[in-house]
N, C-alpha and C positions, 0 to 999 in steps of 0.2 A: 395461692400456692404457699407451701411451707418453705422455710429457708432450708438450705442444705449446704454441704461443704463446698459446692461448686460456685454458688452465687453469694454475693455479699449481702443481698437484702431479700429479693424474691426471685423466683425462677421465671424468666420471661415467657410469655405466650405470644407468638408473632402471628398476626393475620395479614397476608399479602394479597393484593388484588392484581391479577394479570390476565392478559388476553392472548390466546394462542390459537393456532389452527389445529383442530383436534386430530385431523387425519395424520399429522406428523408424529403423534404420540402412539407408540406401538400398542396395539390391543384396544384402541378407542372404539366405542360403540355408541349408538344414539341413546341407549338406555343401559344402565348398569345396576345390578343388585349388589355388587361388591366392588371394592376398589381395584383398579388396574395398577399393576406394579410396573414401575419404570426404573431405569438406572440413573442415579444421581449425576453421573458423568455424561449422560446423553444431552442433546441440545434440542431446543424448541424455539419458536418465533418469539419476538419481543411482545411485551404486554402493551395493549393500547391504553391501559389505565396506569398512570404514573403518579405516585405521591412524591412530594418534595420536602425539603427541610425548611421551607418558609415558616416564619413565626405566625402560624395560623390561629393560635389560641392566645389572644393578647389582652383579654379583659374578662373580669368575673361576670360581666353581663352576658357573656357567651355561654354561661352555664345556667340553664333554666330547668324548672320543674313545675308540675301542676299541683304539687302537694305543699301547701303553705307551712306545714310543720317542719319541713326540711330546711336546715340552716346552710348558709353559704358564706365563705370567707377565707381568711388566710390562717394557716396553722401557726400559732404563736407559742403553744405549750403542748407537751406530750406527757403521757403517763410514764411511770418509773421503768417499765419494761419495754419501752418503745424507743427506737433509734431516733436520735436528734436529727438524722439526715432529712427527715420529712418536714422540719421546721421551715417556714416560708412558703410551703406549697399551698395551693388552693384546695378547698374541700367542699363537698356536699355531704352533710352528716345528719343523722336522725336518731331518735331514741328507738330502742328495740321495739319492734312491733308497729312503728309509725309508717314504715314503707310497705305499701300494699302491693299485691300482685299486679293490679291494674294501673299503678302509678307509672309516670314517665320521667326519666332524667335525660335531658337533651344537651348535647355539646355541639356548638356551631363552629366548625373549622372553616375559616375563610381562605380562599385561594390556596388550597392545600395540595393541589396537584393538577393533572391534566387528563383528559380523555380524548384520544386521537388528536392530541396537540392543542386542544382547547382548554382554557383554565376552568377549574371546577371548584365548588364549595361542597362541604359535607355537613348535613345535619344528622348526627348520630343519635338515634333514639333508643335508649335502653329501657326495657320494660319487662313484664312477665317475670318478676323476681320471685325467688324462693328464699324467704328470710324469716326471722323471728323465732327460729327453733334454737334451743340451747346448743345443739350440735354444732352450730356455726358461730358460737362466741369466739372472738379473737383475743389474742393477748395484746395486740396493738391497740392503743387508745390515744385519743387527742382530748385536750381540755378546752372547752368553750365556756366562757363566763363561769369558770370554776366548776363546771360539771363535766363528767367523763362521758365520752362517746366512743363506742367500739364498732359502731356500724357507720361506715363512711366510704366515700371514694375520694382519692386525692389526685391532683393534677399538677404538672409542672407549669409554673407561670411563664408566659411569653414563649410558648413551646410550639413544636410541630406535632402533627398527629403521630409522627414516628416516635416521639418521646413517650407516647402512651399514657396510661393512668392505672391506678391500683384499686381493686376491690378490697374491702376489709369487712368481714363479718357476715357474709352471705354466700350461698353456693352457686346459683346459676342466674342468668338473665337472658332475655332475648335482645338481640341487637339488630336494628333495622338501619341500613345505610342509605340515606336519602341523598343521592348525588344530584347536584344542580349546577348548571352552567353559570359561571360567575357573571357573565355579560348580561343575562336576562332572567336568571332564576328559574328557567325551565328545567324540568326533570331530565336527567341523562338516561337514555335507553341503552343499556349495555348490549342489547341484541343477543347474539349467541357467541360473542367473541371475548368474553371476560372470564377470568378465573380468580379465585380467592384461595390463598394458601394460609393455613394455620400451622405455625411451627412451634417448636419448643413445648410440645405436649408431653409432659413428664409423667412417668408412672412409678417412680420410686417411692418408698416410704408410705405404703398403702395405709389407708385410714378405715376404721370400723364405722359402718353406717347402720343405724337401727339395730345395734347390737350384734350385727353379723360382719364378718370380715369382708371388706370391699377391696378388690384388687386393682381398681382403676383410680386415677387421680385427676388429670386434666383432660377435657374433651371438648369437641366442637361438632356441631351438626348444621347442615344446610337444609332449609325447608323443601328443596326440590332435588335432593340428592338421590332420591329413588328413580328419577327420570332423567338425570343428567350424570355424566361420568365424573368420577373423582379418582385421585391418584395418590399412591404412596410409593416409596422406594422399595426396591427388591430386598433391601436389608432393613426394612422398617422395624421400628420398636413399638409400633402402634397396633391396636386391635379395633375391631368393629363390634359394637354392642348396643343394647338398649339403654337409653338415658337412665342412669342408676337412681336419679332423684325423682323424676316425673314418672318413671316406669313406662314411658312410651316414647316412640321415635328413636331412630338409629343415630348414633353418634360415632365419631372416630376419636380415639384418645389413647393416652398412655396406659400401660399395663404393668403389673408388678414384676413381670419377667424382663423388664427393660434392662439392657446391659448396664451394669454398675459403673463401667468405665466410660459411659457416654459423656462426651464433652459438649456441653450446651453453649456453644459459641459460634457465631457466624464465621464461616471460613473453614471450620474444622470438617474433615472428610465425613464424619459421622453426624454432623448437625442435622441433615435432612432426614435422618432416621426417625426423628420425632416430628415430622411434618406431613400434612395432607393438603392436596390441592383440589379444590372444587371448581367445577364449571358452573358459573352462575349466568342467569339469563334475565332479560327484561329490565324493569325498573325496581329500585328499592329492595335489593336482596336482603333476606332476613336469616340470621344465624342464631343458634343456641350456643352460648358460651358458658362453660361450667367447670367446677372443681368440687371434689369431695372434701377438700381441706377448707380453710377459713379465710385465706386471702389469695389474691391472684393479680399479677401484673399483666396488663393487656396493652399491646401496641399493634399498630397496623402498618403494613408495608406493601410493596408491589413486586417482590422478587419471587420467582418460581422455585420449585424444588429441583428443577433441572437447570442446566446452564442455558442462558439465552443465546440464540445464534449470534456468533461474533460478526462484526461488520466485515464486509468483503475487503480483503487486502488489496493494496495498490502497488504498482511498480513504476519507478522513475529511473532516469539515467542522467548523470551530470558529468561535467568535465573537471570538477574540483571536489575534494573531500570535505566533509563536514558542512555542507550547505545544501539548501533546497531552493535557492534563489532562482527565479524564473530565467534570469539572464544566463544561468549556467546549465539550464535544462537542454539536453541535446537529443531528446527523443525525436525520431523520424527526421534526422538531419544527417548530413555528411560529416564524417570525422576523419582526421588524418591517420594514415597508417602509422602504427607504432605509438599512438597517443594513449594517454591515461583515461580510463573510463571508471565511473563509480556508480554501480547499480544500487538503488534504494528499494527495499521491500518494506512497506509500511503496514503495520497491523496494530489495531487497537485491542487492548485487553478489556474484557467486560469488567464493569465496576463491581466491587464486592460490598454487599450490605443489604439492608432491608428495603431500600428504595433504589435498588440498582439492577444489575443484570444477573448476578450469581450469589448463591448462598454458600457455595463451596469453592475452594481454589482449584485451579486446573491441576490435573495429575501429570500432564506433559505438554510440551509445546515445541514444535519443530518448524523450520523453514527449509525447504529444498529448492534450490535455484538451478534451473537448467539453462546452461549457456552453450554457445557455439564454440567448442574448443578447437575448431579449425580456423577460427578468426580471432579468438581471444585467449589470453593466458591468465589464469587466476593468480593473484598475488597475495591477498590477505582479506580478512573480514572482521567485523566487530558489530555488536548490538549497541545501538545508541538511543538515548532519550533526548528529545528536543526541549530545551529550556529557553524560551524566547527566540533569539536569533542564533543561539549556540547549541552545540550538541555535546553530550557527555556520555561516557561509556556506562552502559546500564547493567551488563551481566558479564563481568570479567571472567567468571568461572564457567560460562557456557562454552561448549565445544563446537569447533568447525572442522569438518572433514570433507575431503575432496575425493571423488571417485569418478574417473572418466570426465564426462561433461556435467557432473552434478556436484554442487556444493551444499552440504547439509549443516545447518546450525541446530543444536539441541540445547534448550534452556537448562540451566542448573537447577537442582532441587532447592537451593537456597533462594534463588530468584523467584521461583514459583510459590514458595512457602511464605514469602514476605508480603504482608497485607498491603504495604505501600506500592507494590508492583501494579496493582489492579486499577482499572479505570484510566489508563494512560496509553498513548500511542508510541510504539517502538519502531525503530528503523534498523533493519539489517543492512549495513553498508558493505558492499563487496567491491574491493579494488581489483580491477583487471586492466590488462594492457593489450591493445590491439596489435595483432601480428603485423610485421612490416610488409608481408605479402598478402594481407587481407583483401578480399574482394567479395562481390555479391552483397547479400544482406545478412547482417549479424542480428539475430533475434534472441530475445531473452524473456522467459516467463518463470515465475516462482509459484510454489504451493505452500501455504501454511496449514498446519494441522494441530488442533487442540485435542488433548485427551486421546490421541491416536484414533479418532472416530469422526472428526469433522474437517476434512480437507477442503480447502478453497483455493482456486487458482487466481492469480493476479491477472491484470491486463498484460498484453505483450508490448514490450518496447523494442525498437529496432534502430539500427544505424547503417549507413551506407558509406562506401569508401570511394575516394577519387579514382577515376580511370587513368591509365597510364598512356600518355601520348608517345608516338614513335617518330623517328627522323630518318630520312634517307637522302643520299646525294647521287645524282645521275649525270651522265654526259652522253649526248647523242642517244638517249633512251636506255643506256646501260648503267647498271649499278657500279659505281666506282669507289664506294666506301672501302677504305683500307689501302688504296693506291697511294703509297707514301714514300718509302725508302727502299723498295724492292729492286732487284736486278732488272736491267733493261730487258723488256720482252716478257717479264713474268706478270702474274696477276696482281702483284703488289707494286709494280713499277710506278714511279711518279707520273703525274700528268704533265702535259706540255705547258710551259710557261705562257701566261697570257691567254690561255684558253678559258672557256666559260663553262660553269657547272650549274645544275639546277637542284635546289634544295626543296624538300617537301616535308612539312610537319603535319602529321595525321593525328586527329583527336577523335576517338570513338565515343559517342554519346552513351549515357546510361539508357537502359530499357526498363520501363516501368513493369514491375512484376517479376523482374529477373534480378536486377542489382540495385533497384530503387523502388520506392513507392511514391516518389514525388512526380509531379506533372511537368514541371519546367525548371530550367536553371534561372537563377536570378542575375548571374553575371558570368561572363566568359571572356578571357583575354589571352592571346597568344603573344609571347615575346621571344624574339630570336636575335640575340646579340652576336654580331658577326666578328670574326677574327679581324684584327686591325689591318691585316695584309690583304683582305678581300675588298673588292669594290662592288657595292650593290649596283645592279643594273636598274637604273631608275625606271619606274613604271612597270617593272616586270612582275610585281607581286599581285596575287589574286587569291580569293577564297573560293573553293569549289565544294558544293554540297554533293557528296557522293551518292546520295539517295536519288537525286534528280539530275546529276551531272551539270547543274547550273552554276554559273558564276554568281556568287552572292556577296561579292566584295562590298557592294553598296548597302548591305544590311548591317554594316558596322562602320568603324573608322579605321582606315589604314594610315599608318604614320611611319616615317623613317627619320630617326634622329642621327644626323651626321656626326654630332659630337661624340656620341656613345656608340655609333655604328649599330644601332638597335632598330630592327624592324618589328612593328607591333600591329596587331589588329584586335579591336575590341568590339564585340557584338552589341548591337543596340538592344535596349530593354524591350522595345516593341517586337523585334524579331524573336527574342528569347521567349516572350510571353506567347507568341503565336506558334512556336516550334515545340512539338511534343517530344518527350524523352522516349523515342521509339527505337533506339539502337542505331540510328544513322551515324555517319562520320563526316567530318569536314577536313579539307586539306588547305594549308597555307603553302602556296607554291611561288617561288621567286628564283631569279638568276643572279649569279655573282661571278665576277671576273677574277681569275687567279692571278697571283703576282707575275711580273715579267722577268723576275730573276729567280735563281734557284732558291726554293724555300721548302721547308718540310714541317710536318706536325701542325698543319693548319686544321684546327679542331672547330667543331660547331655543335652546339647543343641548345635546344630551345626549352621553354617552359610554357605550360598551359595552366592558368589559374581559373578555377571554376568555383563560384560561390565562396571565395576566400581561401580555397585550398589549392596550393601550387604543387604540380607534379612536373618532373623533368623528363625529357626524352632521353633516349640513348644518345651516345656521342658518335659523330662521324668524323673521319680524319682523312686528310689528303696531303700530298706533297707535289711540288712541280720541279722539273729539271729542264735546262736549255740544251738541246742537242739537234744536229742535222739529221734529216731523214735519210735512209738508205736509198741509193740510186736503183731504180727499178727499170729494167729493160724489158719492153714488151716482147712476148714470144709470138711471132707471126708465122714462123715456118720459112721465111725468106731471109737469107744472109746478106743480100745486096746492100741493105741499109747499113748493116754493121761494117761491111767492107768499105763502103763509101765513107763512112764516118772515120774509120781508121786511116784511110788514105788522106782524108782532109786534115786530120790532126797531124799526121806525119809531114804533110806538105807545109803546114804552118810552122812546124818545128824546123824543117829544113830551111825555109825562107828566113827564119830568125837567125839561124846559124850563119847563113850567107851574109846577112846584113851585119852581123857582129864582126865577121872576119874582114869584110870590106872596110869597116871602120878602123880596124887595127892596122891594115896596110897603109891607109892614108896617113896615119900618125907616124909610121916609120919613114915615109918620104919626107 
C-alpha cells in the first residue's frame, strides 16, 4: 500500500474471520455470482472463530521458509528514504529475483485465538508470489550486512496476529490459513459456519500497470467465492473485477472512484465501505491478497462488517441504589407498600475493534422500561457503569423521558461516539416508589434497542405486597364497633360495664397467580395488644381456618403476655410449608371483659407480620357506662296483677305510716 495523508505509514488491510448463520443475512443464497449487499448497521450472529491479543509470535524461529537464500533477523539499519519506525522489527528479506512463485514463507502463530471456544494455533503459509518485476520496486529499504534490500516482509516482535505484517516490493501472494487445535495439533474444520472479512481495501491514488492506467489498488479473493456467498455494504466503495495481475480469478477491491473523504479507521461509520466478508468452508481456506502498489500492511481479525448481535439484556430489582448485591435483590419477593424500589436494566455494548464485535459504532441506543404505574411511581433514573463494587454515572448527557407507564432512556451522541464506551456493561437504574395502596403483582420488563433495529426484551421481574388484615368486635353476635359515647338507646351508645365482647382478627392469604407467585409463606404471626382496661378471658383464644372451618390453634403457638396484655399466635414452619397460598383466610378469635366502671375510648388494633412485613388492622373502639335497666311490665291483657300489686304497695305504705304515728304517740306520753 502507498502512504497517504490519512495514514502515518501504510494503509491497513484487515482480514477478519467470523462465523454467522447465513439465513440471518438478507439476500443470502447457497451460491452467489456477485456480492450481496448488507447494511453496516444491521446485526448478525457472533463468530465462532475468535482471534485474541495474545503474544502469539514470540520468536524468530516461528518464521520459516523453504528458500535458503532468504535472510531472517532484526532490522538494525534502514535506507535514507525509509522510516526509522521499522527499526527493531523482525524481517524475512531476499534479493530481487530470489523469491520464486513456488516458494513458501510460513508464520507460526501459537495460541492466537479460539474456534468454538477451543484454543487454536495458525500456520499461515504465504506462497504463489508475483515478484521480481521492476514495477514493484519499493522506496523502502533495509540494510543487512551493509547491503540494501528492498524486497522483504517485516513483523512486530512479540506480537499478536492482530498486529499484522507488511509486504514490501511485490504485488500479490496466496495465503493459506492452516488452523490447528492447540491441544493436539489436529486441523480445524470450519464447516460452513466461518466467515472472513477483508477490510480497508483502498482504491485511491490509482497506479499504472503495464503502461496502462489501472484503477484498482488493494484487493482480496477467496478460492471458493464462486460457490459461496460474500457480502459488501450497501454504501460500498469496492468493486468486483478480474485479478489485474494474474488476469484470472475474481477479486473484490478498491476502485479509483472511492470517496476521497473515506476515513480508514475502525469505528468510523464509513469504515466498512472498504470491507468484504467471505463465507469460507472446510479446512485451510486460501486467499489471494494483492495490491497494484509496492507495499501493503496486512493484519487479521475476527470482526464482521455488520454488528454482532448484542448479548441479551437482563433485568433486576433491588431495595437500595447503586448496588447489585444478592442480599439486596428483591425479585419475586414481597415488599412493603410505600417502599423504595430500584430497577436495573443491564446491557453489554459490543466491543469495538478487529478482534471484537463491531467495526462501527452504534448510531443509537435506547432502553424503554414498562412499569406498572398503578402500583409504582417513577422518581428518577441514571445510566451507570460498574467499577468493581461501585457504580459511576456513565452518560450524564443521556435523556430520560416518562410517558404513561413507560420510561425511555436515549443515549447521547457523545456517549456513542466515544471509543471507550464499547465492550462494557451498563446499568440503567430507575428509582421508583411503591404506592401506599399497592396490591396484586407489580411486574416490570424493559426493552433495549441498538441502531433502532435490534430490540431485545429483558426478563420480567415482579414484586408482591402484604395483604391487609381486618378487625371486628361483636357482642351476642352483633357488631358493636363504635359503641362508645353515644346517647342511651342510640347505635353509638356505650356497652354495659363488665360485659364481655368478642374480637376477631381476619388475615386473608395471598393467592398464587393473582397477587403472588410464591407457593408458601415462611413466617406468619398475629399480635393483638389489648387496652389496659380490658381483661382477657383466659383460654378463649383460637385460630379458625375459614376454608375448612377447622380450629387450627395447635398448628402454631398461642401466648398471652400479662405484662404487656398482648395476645399472639405464631404459625409453625411445618404448617406453613404444608399450606398453599390459595386465597384462604384465618381468624384469631378471643373474648375480653369490659371494665366495671364507666370508661370510654377503649381502642383495639392488631398486627399481622408475614415474611417480615407487618400490616395493621383497622381500629375498633368501645365505651362502657353503668346504668339500671328500665322496668318492663309484661302485657298479658289482664289487669288483676297490676291492681293487686298496687293494693299491696299501698298496704305496705299505710302500715308503715301507722307504725310511725304509733311511735310518736308513745313518746308524747
